[in-house]
C-alpha positions as CSV (number, residue, x, y, z in Angstrom):
1,M,-15.2,-4.6,19.2
2,P,-14.9,-3.7,15.5
3,S,-16.4,-7.0,14.4
4,K,-19.6,-6.0,16.1
5,V,-19.5,-2.3,15.1
6,D,-18.4,-2.8,11.5
7,P,-19.1,-6.4,10.3
8,D,-18.8,-5.2,6.6
9,A,-15.2,-4.1,7.2
10,I,-14.4,-7.4,8.7
11,E,-16.0,-9.3,5.9
12,Q,-14.2,-7.1,3.3
13,A,-10.9,-7.7,5.1
14,W,-11.5,-11.5,5.0
15,G,-11.9,-11.2,1.3
16,Y,-8.2,-10.5,1.0
17,Q,-7.6,-14.0,2.4
18,A,-8.6,-15.4,-1.1
19,D,-5.1,-14.5,-2.2
20,P,-3.0,-17.7,-2.0
21,F,0.1,-16.0,-0.7
22,T,-1.9,-14.2,2.0
23,M,-3.4,-17.5,3.0
24,Q,0.1,-19.1,3.2
25,V,1.3,-16.2,5.4
26,A,-1.7,-16.7,7.7
27,R,-1.3,-20.4,7.9
28,I,2.5,-20.4,8.5
29,A,2.1,-17.6,11.1
30,A,-0.5,-19.7,12.9
31,M,1.8,-22.7,12.8
32,V,4.7,-20.8,14.2
33,E,2.5,-19.3,16.9
34,S,1.2,-22.8,17.9
35,E,4.7,-24.3,18.0
36,G,6.4,-21.6,19.9
37,Y,3.7,-19.9,22.0
38,C,5.2,-18.6,25.2
39,K,8.4,-20.6,24.4
40,W,10.1,-18.6,21.8
41,S,11.0,-14.9,21.7
42,R,9.6,-12.7,18.9
43,V,13.0,-12.8,17.2
44,E,12.9,-16.6,17.2
45,E,9.4,-16.5,15.8
46,I,10.5,-14.2,13.0
47,C,13.3,-16.6,12.1
48,K,11.1,-19.7,12.2
49,F,8.4,-17.9,10.1
50,A,10.9,-16.7,7.5
51,I,12.4,-20.2,7.1
52,K,9.0,-21.9,6.9
53,M,7.9,-19.4,4.3
54,G,11.0,-20.2,2.3
55,F,12.3,-16.7,2.5
56,R,16.0,-16.2,1.9
57,K,16.1,-12.4,2.3
58,V,14.6,-10.4,5.1
59,G,14.3,-6.6,5.3
60,I,14.7,-4.5,8.5
61,A,13.5,-0.9,8.5
62,T,14.7,0.7,11.7
63,C,14.6,4.0,13.5
64,I,18.1,5.6,13.6
65,S,17.9,5.4,17.4
66,F,17.8,1.6,17.2
67,V,20.6,1.0,14.8
68,D,22.7,-0.9,17.4
69,L,19.8,-3.2,18.1
70,S,19.2,-3.7,14.4
71,R,22.8,-4.9,14.0
72,V,22.2,-7.5,16.7
73,F,18.9,-8.5,15.1
74,S,20.6,-8.7,11.7
75,A,23.3,-11.0,13.1
76,I,20.7,-13.3,14.5
77,L,18.8,-13.5,11.2
78,E,22.1,-14.2,9.4
79,S,23.0,-16.9,11.9
80,H,19.8,-18.6,10.7
81,G,20.9,-18.5,7.1
82,L,18.9,-15.4,6.1
83,E,20.3,-12.6,4.0
84,V,19.5,-9.2,5.5
85,A,18.8,-5.9,3.8
86,S,18.4,-2.9,6.2
87,V,17.4,0.7,5.9
88,A,17.4,3.4,8.5
89,C,14.5,5.8,9.0
90,K,16.3,8.8,7.7
91,N,17.1,7.2,4.3
92,G,15.4,9.4,1.7
93,G,14.6,11.9,4.4
94,I,13.0,15.2,3.6
95,P,14.0,18.5,5.2
96,K,11.5,19.5,7.7
97,E,11.2,22.9,6.1
98,E,9.7,21.3,3.1
99,I,6.7,20.3,5.1
100,G,6.3,23.8,6.5
101,L,8.1,23.4,9.8
102,K,9.7,26.6,11.1
103,D,13.3,26.5,12.3
104,E,12.2,27.1,15.9
105,E,9.9,24.1,15.7
106,K,12.7,21.6,15.1
107,I,14.4,19.5,17.8
108,R,17.7,21.4,17.2
109,P,16.9,24.8,15.6
110,G,19.6,26.0,13.2
111,T,20.5,22.5,12.1
112,Y,19.4,20.2,9.3
113,E,16.6,17.8,10.3
114,A,14.8,15.4,8.1
115,I,11.5,13.6,8.5
116,C,11.5,9.9,7.8
117,N,10.5,8.8,4.3
118,P,9.0,5.3,4.6
119,I,8.0,5.3,0.9
120,A,11.6,5.9,-0.2
121,Q,12.9,3.4,2.4
122,A,10.6,0.6,1.1
123,R,11.4,1.5,-2.5
124,N,15.2,1.5,-1.9
125,W,14.9,-1.8,0.0
126,L,12.9,-3.5,-2.8
127,N,15.1,-2.2,-5.6
128,P,18.5,-1.0,-4.3
129,R,20.0,-0.6,-7.8
130,A,17.2,1.9,-8.7
131,A,17.9,3.9,-5.5
132,S,21.7,4.1,-6.3
133,S,21.1,5.3,-9.8
134,T,18.9,8.3,-8.8
């Protein structure tokens, strides 16, 4: 167990709990867990958590393979009064050649393939106006 192997890391991580927002997240998450344990789906838990936190907008970052499921998830969140902003994994993608991949090392040699760019995805989700101006 990490707490027995590296108690300093555990103590340092606990230090982050001093932040009031982090404490609120932990408290609300524990409340939602207590209220819905083995009764609610994870989707229901997310909805309850977001509402109890007072969130009005929720972001979904999804693999392009799960876009259909993300649409369903988005509709559920919206049915609970939440606004949804979503981004697919290939948003801001970087050509695989730029990270040194050879054409024959790609899934489909001879075609364009991008790696996911989670930094651009988060940035675009947080500030969509900035993303559209670049």
